C-alpha positions as CSV (number, residue, x, y, z in Angstrom):
1,M,128.1,46.7,-43.3
2,R,128.3,50.4,-44.7
3,I,128.4,53.2,-42.0
4,D,128.3,56.6,-42.4
5,A,130.6,57.8,-39.4
6,H,129.5,61.2,-39.1
7,H,126.1,63.0,-39.4
8,H,123.9,65.5,-37.4
9,L,120.1,65.9,-36.5
10,W,118.6,69.2,-35.2
11,H,115.2,71.3,-34.6
12,Y,116.5,74.7,-35.9
13,T,116.0,77.7,-34.2
14,P,118.3,80.6,-34.8
15,E,119.0,80.9,-31.1
16,A,120.2,77.5,-30.7
17,F,122.2,77.2,-34.1
18,G,123.8,80.6,-34.4
19,W,126.4,79.3,-36.8
20,I,124.0,78.6,-39.1
21,E,123.2,81.5,-41.5
22,P,119.5,82.0,-41.4
23,G,117.7,81.4,-44.8
24,S,120.8,79.0,-46.0
25,A,119.9,75.6,-47.0
26,I,120.3,73.8,-43.5
27,A,118.3,76.5,-41.7
28,R,115.4,74.0,-40.9
29,D,114.7,70.9,-39.2
30,F,116.3,67.7,-40.3
31,D,114.9,64.5,-38.7
32,T,115.6,60.8,-38.6
33,D,113.0,60.2,-41.7
34,D,115.1,62.7,-43.7
35,L,118.0,60.6,-42.6
36,A,116.9,57.1,-43.4
37,R,116.0,58.4,-46.9
38,E,119.3,59.8,-47.7
39,M,121.0,56.6,-46.4
40,Q,118.7,54.1,-48.0
41,A,119.2,56.1,-51.6
42,V,122.8,55.1,-51.4
43,G,122.9,51.9,-49.5
44,I,124.1,53.0,-46.2
45,D,123.2,50.6,-43.2
46,H,124.2,52.3,-40.3
47,A,125.2,56.0,-38.9
48,I,126.9,57.6,-36.2
49,A,124.9,60.7,-35.0
50,V,127.4,63.6,-33.7
51,Q,126.8,66.5,-31.6
52,A,126.2,70.1,-32.9
53,R,125.7,71.9,-29.8
54,Q,127.5,72.1,-26.6
55,S,124.9,70.9,-24.2
56,A,123.8,67.9,-22.2
57,G,120.3,68.3,-23.9
58,E,122.0,68.0,-27.4
59,T,123.1,64.3,-26.2
60,A,119.9,63.4,-24.8
61,F,118.0,64.6,-28.3
62,L,120.6,62.5,-30.3
63,L,120.3,59.2,-28.0
64,D,116.3,59.9,-28.5
65,C,116.8,59.9,-32.1
66,A,118.7,56.8,-32.0
67,A,115.9,55.1,-29.8
68,H,113.4,55.8,-32.6
69,Q,115.7,54.9,-35.7
70,P,117.5,51.7,-35.9
71,R,119.7,53.1,-38.5
72,I,121.1,55.3,-35.8
73,A,124.2,53.0,-34.5
74,G,125.7,55.1,-31.9
75,V,126.1,58.7,-30.9
76,V,129.0,60.9,-30.0
77,G,127.6,63.3,-27.6
78,W,128.8,66.3,-25.7
79,I,129.8,66.6,-22.1
80,D,131.7,69.4,-20.2
81,L,135.1,67.4,-20.3
82,R,136.4,70.2,-18.2
83,A,134.3,69.6,-15.1
84,P,135.9,68.4,-12.0
85,D,133.6,65.6,-11.5
86,I,134.2,64.5,-15.0
87,A,134.8,60.8,-14.4
88,E,131.7,60.8,-12.1
89,R,129.7,62.2,-15.2
90,I,130.7,59.7,-17.3
91,A,130.2,56.9,-15.2
92,T,126.4,58.2,-14.7
93,R,125.8,59.0,-18.3
94,P,122.3,58.6,-19.6
95,A,121.6,55.2,-21.0
96,G,122.0,54.5,-24.7
97,P,124.5,54.1,-27.3
98,I,127.3,56.7,-26.2
99,L,130.2,55.9,-28.5
100,G,132.3,59.1,-27.1
101,Y,132.2,62.8,-27.0
102,R,133.1,65.9,-28.7
103,H,133.8,69.5,-28.1
104,V,133.8,71.9,-30.8
105,V,137.2,73.4,-30.2
106,Q,137.2,75.1,-33.7
107,D,134.9,77.6,-31.9
108,E,137.2,78.3,-29.4
109,P,139.2,81.5,-29.7
110,D,142.4,79.9,-27.7
111,A,144.9,78.4,-30.3
112,D,145.9,76.2,-27.5
113,F,142.5,75.1,-26.0
114,L,143.4,71.5,-26.4
115,L,146.2,71.6,-24.3
116,G,144.4,72.9,-21.1
117,D,145.1,70.8,-18.1
118,A,141.3,70.3,-17.2
119,F,140.3,69.5,-20.8
120,V,143.1,67.0,-21.1
121,A,142.2,65.4,-17.8
122,G,138.5,65.0,-19.2
123,V,139.7,63.5,-22.4
124,R,141.6,60.9,-20.6
125,A,138.8,60.0,-18.4
126,A,136.5,59.6,-21.3
127,L,139.0,57.2,-23.1
128,A,139.7,55.2,-19.7
129,A,136.1,54.6,-19.6
130,G,136.5,52.7,-22.9
131,L,134.8,55.8,-25.1
132,S,136.3,57.8,-27.9
133,Y,137.0,61.3,-28.4
134,D,136.4,63.4,-31.6
135,V,138.7,66.2,-32.3
136,L,137.2,69.1,-34.4
137,V,139.7,71.9,-34.8
138,N,140.3,74.5,-37.2
139,A,143.5,75.6,-39.0
140,A,144.9,77.7,-36.2
141,Q,144.5,74.8,-33.6
142,L,145.8,71.9,-35.7
143,G,149.3,72.4,-34.7
144,T,148.3,71.4,-31.1
145,V,146.9,68.1,-32.1
146,A,150.1,66.1,-31.9
147,A,151.1,67.6,-28.6
148,F,147.5,67.2,-27.4
149,L,147.8,63.5,-28.6
150,E,151.2,63.1,-26.7
151,R,149.6,64.3,-23.4
152,V,146.3,62.2,-23.4
153,G,147.9,58.9,-24.2
154,E,146.2,55.7,-25.1
155,G,142.9,55.4,-26.5
156,R,140.8,56.0,-29.5
157,L,140.7,59.3,-31.0
158,I,139.2,60.6,-34.5
159,L,140.0,63.6,-36.4
160,D,137.3,65.2,-37.8
161,H,136.7,66.4,-41.6
162,A,140.8,65.9,-42.3
163,A,141.3,69.0,-40.0
164,K,139.3,71.0,-42.4
165,P,142.0,72.1,-45.0
166,N,141.0,75.1,-47.1
167,I,140.6,73.3,-50.6
168,A,139.0,76.3,-51.9
169,A,142.1,78.5,-51.7
170,G,144.2,75.6,-52.6
171,A,146.1,75.9,-49.3
172,W,148.5,73.2,-48.5
173,Q,150.9,74.2,-45.7
174,P,151.0,74.3,-42.9
175,W,148.2,71.7,-43.0
176,A,150.0,69.1,-44.6
177,D,153.2,68.9,-42.1
178,Q,150.6,69.4,-39.3
179,I,148.3,66.4,-40.2
180,A,151.3,64.3,-41.0
181,A,152.6,64.8,-37.4
182,A,149.3,64.0,-35.7
183,A,149.0,60.8,-38.1
184,R,152.0,59.6,-36.3
185,Y,150.2,58.7,-33.4
186,P,148.6,55.0,-34.4
187,T,145.6,55.7,-32.2
188,L,144.2,58.7,-34.3
189,F,141.9,57.8,-37.0
190,C,140.7,60.4,-39.7
191,K,137.4,61.0,-41.2
192,V,137.1,62.1,-44.7
193,S,134.1,64.0,-44.0
194,G,133.1,67.8,-44.3
195,L,135.4,68.3,-47.4
196,V,132.8,69.5,-50.1
197,T,132.3,72.7,-47.7
198,E,135.7,73.4,-47.6
199,A,136.1,73.5,-51.5
200,A,134.7,76.1,-53.9
201,R,131.0,76.1,-54.4
202,D,131.7,74.8,-57.9
203,W,134.0,72.0,-56.7
204,Q,135.0,69.2,-59.1
205,P,136.1,66.0,-57.8
206,G,139.7,66.6,-58.9
207,D,139.9,69.3,-56.5
208,F,140.3,67.0,-53.7
209,E,142.8,64.4,-55.2
210,R,145.8,66.1,-53.5
211,Y,144.2,66.3,-50.0
212,L,143.1,62.4,-50.3
213,D,146.3,61.5,-51.6
214,H,148.1,62.9,-48.6
215,V,145.7,61.9,-45.8
216,F,145.6,58.2,-47.2
217,A,149.4,58.3,-47.5
218,C,149.8,59.7,-43.7
219,F,147.2,57.5,-42.1
220,G,146.8,54.3,-44.2
221,A,143.4,53.3,-45.6
222,E,143.0,51.3,-42.2
223,R,142.5,54.5,-40.2
224,I,140.3,56.5,-42.7
225,L,136.5,56.7,-42.1
226,W,134.0,58.2,-44.4
227,G,131.3,60.5,-43.0
228,S,128.9,62.6,-44.9
229,D,128.6,65.6,-42.7
230,W,124.9,65.6,-43.7
231,P,123.1,68.0,-43.4
232,V,125.8,70.5,-43.5
233,C,127.2,68.9,-46.8
234,E,123.9,70.6,-48.4
235,L,125.6,73.8,-48.5
236,A,127.9,72.5,-51.2
237,G,126.6,69.2,-52.3
238,R,123.9,66.2,-51.7
239,Y,124.4,63.3,-49.3
240,G,125.1,61.1,-52.3
241,D,127.7,63.4,-53.5
242,T,129.8,63.0,-50.4
243,Q,129.6,59.2,-50.5
244,E,130.4,59.1,-54.6
245,L,133.4,61.5,-54.0
246,I,135.1,59.2,-51.5
247,A,133.6,56.1,-53.0
248,S,135.4,57.0,-56.5
249,Y,138.5,57.8,-54.9
250,V,138.9,54.6,-53.1
251,A,137.8,52.6,-56.1
252,R,140.9,54.1,-58.0
253,H,143.3,54.0,-55.3
254,Y,142.7,51.5,-52.5
255,P,139.9,49.2,-54.0
256,E,141.0,46.5,-51.4
257,A,140.0,48.9,-48.4
258,E,136.4,49.7,-49.6
259,G,134.9,47.7,-46.8
260,A,137.2,49.1,-44.3
261,V,136.8,53.0,-45.1
262,F,132.9,52.4,-45.4
263,G,132.4,50.3,-42.5
264,G,135.1,48.4,-40.8
265,N,137.3,51.2,-39.7
266,A,134.3,53.1,-38.0
267,V,133.5,49.7,-36.0
268,R,137.3,49.9,-34.6
269,A,137.4,53.3,-34.1
270,Y,134.2,53.6,-31.9
271,A,134.2,49.9,-30.7
272,M,130.7,49.5,-32.1
273,E,128.8,46.4,-31.4
274,L,126.3,45.8,-34.4
275,G,123.8,43.1,-34.8
276,A,123.7,41.1,-37.8
């Protein structure tokens, strides 16, 4: 069972997706038929759709996509985790395969956003309900992740995009120490997703070796998930390029973990229930 643990879908408008540069390769619609073609081409069975906008409408849209495309096995949606009635909102969430929630913390100007009392309480509520939380941070916020994990306690959390190291610039510290500190919390998984867009546009596979070595050493292959980050990856490579990059690395260094990285770990991280 091969799983893409991180992809997006959208009906593009400049107003709704202000972070997308007009005229770029991803400034257009990407729908479930597009996704199915990409997955089929590289033999991926299931995928997890992840929110790209901070709205309840985004979650409803992704659930509708999942209802019409059986390859989408679950949704990481958005909910206002700072709402005072967050536990009730989670309990009365829309029907459908919601696996967890995500907030685009990387867009928040406050470097300590993760540590806000209301936000921590909201994440705790999601975890207590048996859901996961995807941690999306930028370099300035990565240093707060360990303290955040300490505050939220037990639950399944997934760090997106290996915390976005600046591979294009060859940056190493403080990313390396900070991600190692976060990895000491055994409930945190890590997605090796979104890496090609952090590299130079003329990237070569060797550009990622040092970063992958470190992430795998910190988390262990049993807590690493592959995700395509499609269609954002189209800014720097094709869907199949993202899969081949990680598949080649795993084949050379962790061949026994291929099934885990490309499926089994996603099932555990998201408590997925998949049919035969």
